[in-house]
VMD Tcl script that draws the C-alpha trace (Angstrom):
set ca {
  {87.29 90.04 122.05}
  {87.53 93.75 121.23}
  {88.60 95.80 124.21}
  {85.37 97.86 124.05}
  {83.29 94.70 124.25}
  {85.40 93.34 127.09}
  {84.87 96.61 128.95}
  {81.08 96.30 128.45}
  {81.15 92.79 129.90}
  {83.16 94.00 132.86}
  {80.66 96.82 133.52}
  {77.91 94.19 133.56}
  {79.78 92.32 136.29}
  {81.28 89.61 134.07}
  {85.07 89.54 134.56}
  {86.89 88.61 131.38}
  {90.24 86.89 131.74}
  {93.18 87.64 129.50}
  {93.05 84.06 128.27}
  {89.40 84.47 127.19}
  {90.15 87.75 125.46}
  {93.11 86.20 123.62}
  {91.09 83.18 122.50}
  {88.28 85.41 121.29}
  {90.70 87.69 119.42}
  {92.11 84.68 117.57}
  {88.64 83.26 116.88}
  {87.45 86.59 115.47}
  {90.55 86.80 113.24}
  {91.62 90.06 114.86}
  {95.10 91.22 115.84}
  {96.91 90.59 119.09}
  {98.93 93.65 120.09}
  {102.09 93.77 122.28}
  {100.32 94.98 125.45}
  {97.56 92.36 125.20}
  {97.70 89.25 127.34}
  {99.05 86.27 125.40}
  {100.11 82.71 126.31}
  {103.82 82.31 126.90}
  {103.93 79.66 124.17}
  {102.46 82.14 121.67}
  {105.04 84.77 122.68}
  {107.96 82.33 122.46}
  {106.78 80.91 119.13}
  {106.59 84.41 117.68}
  {110.02 85.39 119.00}
  {111.53 82.24 117.50}
  {109.83 82.71 114.13}
  {110.37 86.48 113.82}
  {114.01 86.18 114.94}
  {114.65 83.41 112.40}
  {113.05 85.57 109.74}
  {115.13 88.63 110.74}
  {118.35 86.58 110.79}
  {117.52 85.27 107.30}
  {117.16 88.80 105.95}
  {120.53 89.85 107.42}
  {122.48 86.70 106.47}
  {120.73 86.83 103.08}
  {122.63 90.01 102.27}
  {125.85 88.01 101.94}
  {125.30 85.82 98.83}
  {124.25 88.73 96.61}
  {126.42 91.32 98.37}
  {129.46 89.46 97.08}
  {128.44 90.50 93.56}
  {127.98 94.25 94.11}
  {131.56 95.08 93.10}
  {131.49 92.56 90.23}
  {128.13 93.43 88.63}
  {128.66 93.80 84.87}
  {127.16 97.30 84.45}
  {126.53 100.39 86.56}
  {122.76 99.78 86.25}
  {123.07 96.21 87.56}
  {125.36 97.43 90.34}
  {122.84 100.10 91.43}
  {119.94 97.60 91.36}
  {121.86 95.05 93.41}
  {123.04 97.65 95.91}
  {119.43 98.84 96.44}
  {118.19 95.25 96.84}
  {120.78 94.38 99.46}
  {119.91 97.58 101.35}
  {116.24 96.55 101.26}
  {117.12 93.22 102.88}
  {118.92 95.04 105.69}
  {115.80 97.14 106.21}
  {113.64 94.02 106.37}
  {115.87 92.62 109.10}
  {115.52 95.84 111.11}
  {111.69 95.88 110.82}
  {111.59 92.32 112.06}
  {113.99 92.79 114.96}
  {111.80 95.73 115.99}
  {108.71 93.50 115.86}
  {110.50 90.94 118.05}
  {111.41 93.68 120.53}
  {107.71 94.48 121.05}
  {107.48 90.96 122.54}
  {110.23 91.71 125.05}
  {113.11 90.21 123.07}
  {116.49 91.97 123.08}
  {118.07 92.53 119.67}
  {121.61 92.01 120.97}
  {120.59 88.75 122.59}
  {118.98 87.53 119.36}
  {122.19 88.29 117.46}
  {124.25 86.39 120.04}
  {121.92 83.42 119.75}
  {122.42 83.43 115.98}
  {126.21 83.68 116.21}
  {126.36 80.93 118.83}
  {124.18 78.62 116.72}
  {121.21 78.71 119.12}
  {118.88 80.24 116.51}
  {118.57 79.43 112.83}
  {118.16 81.28 109.55}
  {116.88 80.13 106.17}
  {118.78 77.15 104.79}
  {118.90 78.69 101.30}
  {121.56 81.24 102.22}
  {124.14 78.55 102.88}
  {124.59 77.91 99.15}
  {127.26 79.72 97.09}
  {126.63 82.26 94.32}
  {129.17 81.18 91.72}
  {128.04 83.26 88.70}
  {126.09 86.48 88.11}
  {123.15 84.40 86.89}
  {122.78 83.29 90.52}
  {121.77 86.87 91.35}
  {118.87 86.63 88.89}
  {117.85 83.17 90.06}
  {117.88 84.27 93.71}
  {115.52 87.11 92.73}
  {113.24 84.84 90.71}
  {113.17 81.63 92.76}
  {114.38 82.51 96.26}
  {112.46 85.78 96.52}
  {109.56 84.08 94.73}
  {109.49 81.38 97.40}
  {109.77 84.05 100.07}
  {106.73 85.82 98.63}
  {104.68 82.58 98.76}
  {105.73 82.16 102.38}
  {105.35 85.75 103.48}
  {102.24 87.17 101.83}
  {99.98 85.10 104.15}
  {101.96 86.52 107.09}
  {100.44 89.93 106.30}
  {97.35 88.38 107.97}
  {99.30 87.01 110.93}
  {97.47 87.30 114.25}
  {100.28 89.38 115.81}
  {99.87 93.03 114.78}
  {103.50 94.27 114.58}
  {104.58 91.21 112.57}
  {101.66 91.50 110.14}
  {102.22 95.22 109.58}
  {105.97 94.75 109.01}
  {105.23 92.07 106.42}
  {103.10 94.40 104.27}
  {106.06 96.58 103.32}
  {108.48 93.65 103.16}
  {106.23 91.78 100.72}
  {105.91 94.80 98.44}
  {109.68 95.08 98.25}
  {110.19 91.33 97.84}
  {107.75 91.39 94.91}
  {109.91 94.03 93.27}
  {113.02 91.91 93.96}
  {111.40 88.92 92.30}
  {110.60 90.92 89.18}
  {114.11 92.39 88.90}
  {115.57 88.88 89.13}
  {113.29 87.63 86.40}
  {114.11 90.66 84.23}
  {117.83 89.97 84.65}
  {117.35 86.35 83.58}
  {115.22 87.37 80.59}
  {118.05 89.69 79.51}
  {120.63 86.92 79.85}
  {118.44 84.42 77.98}
  {118.36 86.89 75.10}
  {122.16 87.01 75.08}
  {124.87 84.56 74.03}
  {124.72 80.73 74.30}
  {127.21 81.00 77.17}
  {124.86 83.34 79.04}
  {121.89 81.01 78.47}
  {123.96 78.07 79.73}
  {124.87 80.13 82.79}
  {121.19 80.73 83.56}
  {120.28 77.04 83.13}
  {123.18 76.01 85.38}
  {122.02 78.43 88.08}
  {118.43 77.15 87.83}
  {119.71 73.56 88.17}
  {121.57 74.45 91.37}
  {118.90 76.60 93.05}
  {115.63 74.77 92.21}
  {115.77 72.08 94.89}
  {117.11 74.33 97.69}
  {114.27 76.75 96.83}
  {111.70 73.99 97.38}
  {113.35 73.23 100.73}
  {112.80 76.85 101.84}
  {109.24 75.89 102.83}
  {110.57 73.55 105.47}
  {110.11 69.81 105.96}
  {106.95 67.95 104.89}
  {103.91 68.72 107.04}
  {104.16 65.36 108.80}
  {107.69 66.24 109.97}
  {107.06 69.90 110.87}
  {106.68 70.03 114.68}
  {105.71 73.71 114.96}
  {103.26 74.14 112.07}
  {100.06 72.88 113.70}
  {100.32 75.13 116.72}
  {101.33 78.17 114.63}
  {98.32 77.60 112.39}
  {95.97 77.18 115.36}
  {97.16 80.56 116.66}
  {96.87 82.01 113.12}
  {100.50 83.08 113.13}
  {100.85 80.93 110.05}
  {97.99 80.51 107.56}
  {99.09 77.65 105.29}
  {101.09 74.47 105.77}
  {104.59 73.89 104.34}
  {103.28 71.51 101.69}
  {100.47 73.87 100.61}
  {102.94 76.72 100.14}
  {105.43 74.46 98.30}
  {102.71 73.40 95.87}
  {101.69 77.02 95.31}
  {105.32 77.91 94.52}
  {105.69 75.08 92.00}
  {102.41 76.00 90.27}
  {103.58 79.60 90.03}
  {107.13 78.83 88.84}
  {106.54 76.29 86.06}
  {104.81 78.71 83.62}
  {107.46 81.32 84.41}
  {110.22 78.81 83.58}
  {108.53 77.99 80.29}
  {108.30 81.70 79.38}
  {111.94 82.13 80.33}
  {113.04 79.14 78.24}
  {114.73 77.13 80.99}
  {114.13 73.56 82.15}
  {113.40 72.87 85.80}
  {115.60 69.92 86.91}
  {112.83 67.55 87.94}
  {111.96 64.56 85.71}
  {108.76 63.99 87.71}
  {107.42 67.48 87.05}
  {104.18 67.33 85.06}
  {100.65 68.79 85.05}
  {98.06 66.72 86.87}
  {94.67 67.54 85.30}
  {92.78 65.71 88.01}
  {94.38 67.68 90.86}
  {94.74 70.83 88.72}
  {98.25 71.21 90.12}
  {101.73 70.19 89.02}
  {103.13 66.94 90.38}
  {106.77 67.20 91.34}
  {109.58 65.12 92.78}
  {110.61 64.81 96.41}
  {113.42 67.11 97.59}
  {116.38 65.48 99.31}
  {115.25 65.97 102.90}
  {118.52 64.56 104.24}
  {120.30 67.46 102.53}
  {117.93 69.94 104.20}
  {118.63 68.32 107.56}
  {122.38 68.61 107.02}
  {122.15 72.27 106.01}
  {119.90 73.40 108.87}
  {122.11 71.60 111.40}
  {125.21 73.48 110.24}
  {126.72 71.19 107.60}
  {125.74 73.13 104.48}
  {128.22 74.35 101.86}
  {128.79 77.74 103.53}
  {127.27 77.65 107.04}
  {130.56 78.32 108.82}
  {131.53 81.16 106.45}
  {128.14 82.89 106.77}
  {128.21 82.86 110.58}
  {131.89 83.87 110.76}
  {131.15 86.89 108.57}
  {128.12 87.85 110.65}
  {130.20 87.56 113.80}
  {132.90 89.81 112.30}
  {130.30 92.39 111.23}
  {128.80 92.38 114.73}
  {132.26 92.92 116.24}
  {133.15 95.66 113.74}
  {129.91 97.52 114.47}
  {130.22 97.43 118.28}
  {131.70 100.93 118.48}
  {128.78 102.34 116.44}
  {126.22 100.81 118.82}
  {128.16 102.08 121.85}
  {128.36 105.59 120.38}
  {124.64 105.60 119.56}
  {123.78 104.44 123.08}
  {126.03 107.12 124.62}
  {124.42 109.81 122.43}
  {120.93 108.65 123.35}
  {121.80 108.61 127.07}
  {123.29 112.09 126.87}
  {120.19 113.50 125.22}
  {117.75 111.63 127.42}
  {116.32 109.33 124.76}
  {118.12 106.11 125.78}
  {116.18 103.17 127.08}
}
mol new
graphics top color blue
foreach p $ca { graphics top sphere $p radius 0.5 }
foreach p [lrange $ca 0 end-1] q [lrange $ca 1 end] { graphics top cylinder $p $q radius 0.2 }
display resetview
């Protein structure tokens, strides 16, 4: 219920509880703001989801960051450097959104390092060739866009507003990845083989980015009821496949799924089942590079401690510390 309307009800002698106001805000498809009353479950669900999203942006800097010094041209180096910086910015927006819910950024980082919070499974796979940089832009950022554009209409205001800028930048990342792959596909046979190999390795992990099937997703129903999330895992996965198949055909690569075909009756592509046991292994810490990703994040956190301490001391000295 809008605050002005709630105030009118109160003036008429009808007390409105925070729970009623929250329920009405959700029903009217309006935004819940940090100072509004909200159920503890809603707050904790948001902190978990936003923190996982922020961690993914920060850990996601590692696979492509490894290629900044090895990019083949100055132009590709500058593009990659800017993209990795964007991902750092996305992480900071999201940690800020989590802080409006009362979360502490340092505590969230400790939870990540100690394995008590997760990040996207996709970033536990290695980037073995420069074609992986293009495929991450095309498929991984493409999957992220499918996931994240509906979050611009999330019921929690700070999260929804952060996602608007993030989605604009992710759309640009997706296009630069596709442009890189188009360039390589116009190159030598070895370059085209490199692109196909990267597509073969990243297709299935990209489908897993949407999470387990709806029937095995314990948090989806409640998140959708609260309008934090707008579409189910399976709906978003289907949307991603429908979007990617024509792009693969234009690019000239084959998606590694023998069951992939157009279904005229459904007006969607049918596709094979990802290996859900692999997803389970990766999200529980047994992926190809889980240990390396966390060890590097832990080292970066340790290396940056003096910067945070100096910033806090400066803020305290000038009266702007919290």
